C-alpha positions, 0 to 999 in steps of 0.5 A: 780901483776897487773902491772907484768900480765899486761906486760905479757899480752901485750907480750903474746898478739902480738903472735899466741898461737903456736909461744907463746909455742915455744917461752916460751918453749925455755925461760923455756928449762931445768928448769923443766917446762911443757907446754901444749897447748890444743886450745886456752889455754896454760898451764905452770906446775912445780913441787912443793914440800910441805913446812915444815920439812918433805917436801923434803921427800914428793913426789913433786906435779904437779901445774898449775903455769900459765894459758893463754887464746886467746880471741877475743881481746888479752890474759887473765890470770885467776887470780887463774892460775897465781903464782906471784913468776913464773911470776916475774922469766918469766918476767925476763927471757923475759925481758918484 
């Protein structure tokens, strides 16, 4: 997971936040993800259903799958704001 986050930080660090938003929106188009750009913070949200036998009957919850924060020297990704399965899927789509 650390190697994946490092690769994503390196890839995102070379882009301005509005351009990063546009590129990620193109890669994730039509997959049900929502992107929000607020200043220097880019968040990617997805809908997840609770697990279990009755999970498919429950309403899907919107949860943050990844958060990228632009800092002076690059991009940081808070550990609590990075879903490992989503990060792996995103890196596969980006071919990083």
